[in-house]
C-alpha positions as YAML, in Angstrom:
chain: A
units: angstrom
residues:
- id: 1
  name: MET
  ca: [18.85, 287.70, -74.26]
- id: 2
  name: ALA
  ca: [21.74, 289.93, -73.26]
- id: 3
  name: THR
  ca: [22.97, 287.23, -70.88]
- id: 4
  name: VAL
  ca: [22.98, 284.61, -73.63]
- id: 5
  name: ASP
  ca: [24.85, 286.98, -75.93]
- id: 6
  name: GLU
  ca: [27.40, 287.62, -73.18]
- id: 7
  name: ILE
  ca: [27.89, 283.90, -72.61]
- id: 8
  name: VAL
  ca: [28.35, 283.26, -76.33]
- id: 9
  name: ALA
  ca: [30.82, 286.13, -76.60]
- id: 10
  name: ALA
  ca: [32.80, 284.73, -73.66]
- id: 11
  name: ALA
  ca: [32.70, 281.22, -75.17]
- id: 12
  name: GLU
  ca: [34.13, 282.58, -78.43]
- id: 13
  name: ARG
  ca: [37.21, 283.70, -76.50]
- id: 14
  name: LEU
  ca: [37.85, 280.31, -74.89]
- id: 15
  name: ARG
  ca: [40.70, 278.04, -75.85]
- id: 16
  name: PRO
  ca: [39.59, 274.81, -77.55]
- id: 17
  name: ASP
  ca: [40.17, 272.72, -74.41]
- id: 18
  name: GLU
  ca: [38.16, 275.18, -72.30]
- id: 19
  name: LEU
  ca: [35.36, 275.20, -74.88]
- id: 20
  name: LEU
  ca: [35.22, 271.41, -74.72]
- id: 21
  name: ARG
  ca: [34.95, 271.54, -70.92]
- id: 22
  name: LEU
  ca: [32.14, 274.09, -71.22]
- id: 23
  name: ARG
  ca: [30.26, 271.92, -73.70]
- id: 24
  name: LYS
  ca: [30.52, 268.88, -71.44]
- id: 25
  name: ARG
  ca: [29.23, 270.83, -68.44]
- id: 26
  name: LEU
  ca: [26.36, 272.24, -70.49]
- id: 27
  name: GLU
  ca: [25.48, 268.73, -71.64]
- id: 28
  name: ARG
  ca: [25.39, 267.53, -68.02]
- id: 29
  name: LEU
  ca: [23.17, 270.48, -67.12]
- id: 30
  name: GLU
  ca: [20.84, 269.72, -70.01]
- id: 31
  name: LYS
  ca: [20.57, 266.07, -68.92]
- id: 32
  name: GLN
  ca: [19.75, 267.13, -65.36]
- id: 33
  name: ILE
  ca: [17.02, 269.47, -66.59]
- id: 34
  name: TRP
  ca: [15.63, 266.77, -68.90]
- id: 35
  name: ASN
  ca: [15.53, 264.26, -66.03]
- id: 36
  name: LEU
  ca: [13.70, 266.71, -63.77]
- id: 37
  name: GLU
  ca: [11.15, 267.50, -66.48]
- id: 38
  name: SER
  ca: [10.70, 263.80, -67.21]
- id: 39
  name: GLN
  ca: [10.05, 263.05, -63.54]
- id: 40
  name: LYS
  ca: [7.57, 265.90, -63.32]
- id: 41
  name: ALA
  ca: [5.73, 264.72, -66.43]
- id: 42
  name: GLY
  ca: [5.63, 261.17, -65.07]
- id: 43
  name: LYS
  ca: [4.15, 262.37, -61.80]
- id: 44
  name: ASN
  ca: [1.55, 264.46, -63.63]
- id: 45
  name: LEU
  ca: [0.54, 261.51, -65.81]
- id: 46
  name: GLN
  ca: [0.34, 259.23, -62.80]
- id: 47
  name: ALA
  ca: [-1.78, 261.76, -60.91]
- id: 48
  name: ALA
  ca: [-4.09, 261.99, -63.92]
- id: 49
  name: GLY
  ca: [-4.47, 258.21, -63.98]
- id: 50
  name: VAL
  ca: [-2.74, 257.78, -67.34]
- id: 51
  name: THR
  ca: [-1.09, 254.38, -67.73]
- id: 52
  name: ASP
  ca: [1.66, 253.13, -70.02]
- id: 53
  name: ARG
  ca: [-1.01, 251.23, -71.91]
- id: 54
  name: ASP
  ca: [-2.92, 254.48, -72.53]
- id: 55
  name: ILE
  ca: [0.24, 256.11, -73.85]
- id: 56
  name: ASP
  ca: [0.96, 253.13, -76.12]
- id: 57
  name: ARG
  ca: [-2.56, 253.36, -77.58]
- id: 58
  name: VAL
  ca: [-2.14, 257.06, -78.36]
- id: 59
  name: VAL
  ca: [1.26, 256.49, -79.96]
- id: 60
  name: MET
  ca: [-0.01, 253.64, -82.12]
- id: 61
  name: ARG
  ca: [-3.04, 255.71, -83.20]
- id: 62
  name: ARG
  ca: [-0.78, 258.62, -84.18]
- id: 63
  name: ARG
  ca: [1.51, 256.34, -86.17]
- id: 64
  name: ARG
  ca: [-1.43, 255.08, -88.19]
- id: 65
  name: GLU
  ca: [-2.64, 258.56, -89.08]
...
């Protein structure tokens, strides 16, 4: 966690325009990570033989509970 604390401390010293640039870059990074995880999950589901129809059934069952 020391690295996170160091990053936060450095961010606190940024000018508002620099902080905005940092936030935008972090958002892009988060989207990239999310896309990679989504692709991996999709491949795992496909390999397991799970279809969209199976997922829909589970979601509908959970909504009814």
